[in-house]
C-alpha angles and dihedrals in degrees: 000000000000110000136178114261089235106092093193091063127070095182118123116264110261111234121181111210106202120191117193131172119015107305119184107251120206141138124011112354113253091236091059091048094053092046091053097041091048094050091230096309091117126061111207124203116187119212126179114212135025095251092054091046093054091049089048093052093049088055101031114029116209135200096226143013127216106196114197126189138155092229125049094216089053090050091050091052091050090045091055089051093049094046093049090056097039111019095178097047112111113231127194114194125216116192134169096227120035137143129192094266091054090047091052089048092051090052093050087049089061107272118133092220140349120214134185111242095219094067100026105113121183096261091048092052092046089052090051089050093048091050090048093049092047092049092048095048091047091051089049090049093050091048089047090053092049093058103032133082104236094215102051107016091235122131112277131224094282093052087046090057091050091045089053095047091051092045089052093048091049092045090054094049094047097037089235135128134248132197134215117205118196111200126190124182114238115233095356089142088064088058091053091045094051105033103026132247094281091059089043089056089052089052093051089051090053094046089049091052088049095050095047090050094054097054135077123260090252095053123093120224111193134178111217099180143309109002095332121118132180127202122196113203112197131198101022122169089202131013089225089078089071089075089069091058090043090058093049090051091053092049091051096049090049097055112109112264123199117200112174113314090341129088112200130204114203139168135187142221118217130195123195131204123180130209128259101012097051101041141332102224137048097257094053095045091050091043093051094042086053092052090050089050088055088052091054090051092050090048092060103286126248091081143083133244132191116228120266124183092246091064090074088074091062090050090048088049094051095046091050091048093051090048091047095051090054090054094042092080094053096039093052090237096141119089139186119220118193125222116192120228108226118214099206093189092061097025096230141105106268098181147346129239115215108221116199117223133172119218094205114190109249094009103065123219113348126200120222094260089067094059117009097090089048088051094052091048091050089051096249098121094105094042091050092048091051090050093054096043095051094044093048094047088054091053093046091053092050092051089050090052088051090052095255098122107183129125124254115222121209121205111231125188120216090256092055092045095056097035092098100239101088102074095043092048092050090049090052092049090049090048088052093056105271113147113244091231092057099084133038126190115228121204133173121253090249090063092046094058094041116130089215107124092210090061091052088048093055094045089052092049087050088054091050090054091047090239111155118237121210119201114216129201093018109183096028093129107281100064121149124191089194088059089051092054092051094050099033094203126215091233143345130227111211114223111249090235092058096043089055090057094055114104112258115268094024 
């Protein structure tokens, strides 16, 4: 049975049977044959004449059109008019005289099929209609997938390009402005780290729903990747009106969000570019809105900024930093410097701490604070951790061979710890002959007390490997003795602020 493609609806499929020209009518009417063959799944409406058919379609949209004419040329003219008014509407042609060549020409002109009336029984017509509907539905689905973000259902980057192009053309005709708002969630990577990627996806879906609900019908909300959204505001008298929407988006992002057992507090940073002053094409407007968004993050996050020409410099610097990090591995620009840990009671060195540095060409020796965040955002956290662990292990083994048997501790951020590369790397090093006491993993107290189950899993795996854990900055304000008992660290580094508060002599 021929059914609509919409599962939620049980209504019969609406078919408009259009008769044009002067067909020879004889035998059982086609409409009656279709009703009988479809067992009531198709509701047929008969209209005589092309003009009446076009008027009817404007008032009463149909799912399919059966176009009947005595002459195939007359049918093709009528087909062109119907397709001009309703390009996506599937049409099956039924003519009194048609050969294979004429049928192919009809399909090339936009028909889904072309049948000879003399042999077109009810079941045959219903089958042709079914195939036409299936092909059209499949084509619509493919077109939808091509322009839709599969996670949120919002327009994707391709659709955004078309939306901005359309908005620019409209703005030029009407002499008005448009605004592009680039939105990036602050701290979303922490949500993925703590809650997992599945929960992170649910957060993105909820944020997408909120953003779509704060915009006008004529606006476009798109997700272009990760936690980045872009909103296009059309038909503005003044670009300053975009600030009102930016404030709404910031408020929407900062509303508490509960996903499963976790309540997430997020904020967003918004950058705004305005046509025509900030660019005359889609690429420039998005690029400049992106630069303004980074300015908002630099200024403290949870705010918006309008684009200014000087912001291009920040974008250029960040792009160069990301590219430089990729090259740093192959160019041997990364270095480990070793700081001894002095045991005053025994007056000897008890360990060494490996300190990562980047000797960046043209910039000198950079401390981790200058590039670690960029490395995390570029997806290099795991690769960086493996490099440091491997290089530190080699140094520890050389020291042991020289009779200097002290462990080397390697600092790992939360992101590096849960990236998935640390434990396999340590297992490989142990299998290759590294002593289990050669390396220690050093983490901040804030990582120790994290409620992220992945952190707990990695710490448990480190304990199974008998790799020592050093807790840094203990006493910095988020300490937990229960967490210390769970991990049983090899050593604890007391935060300087806490040490200064201890009574003298203790």
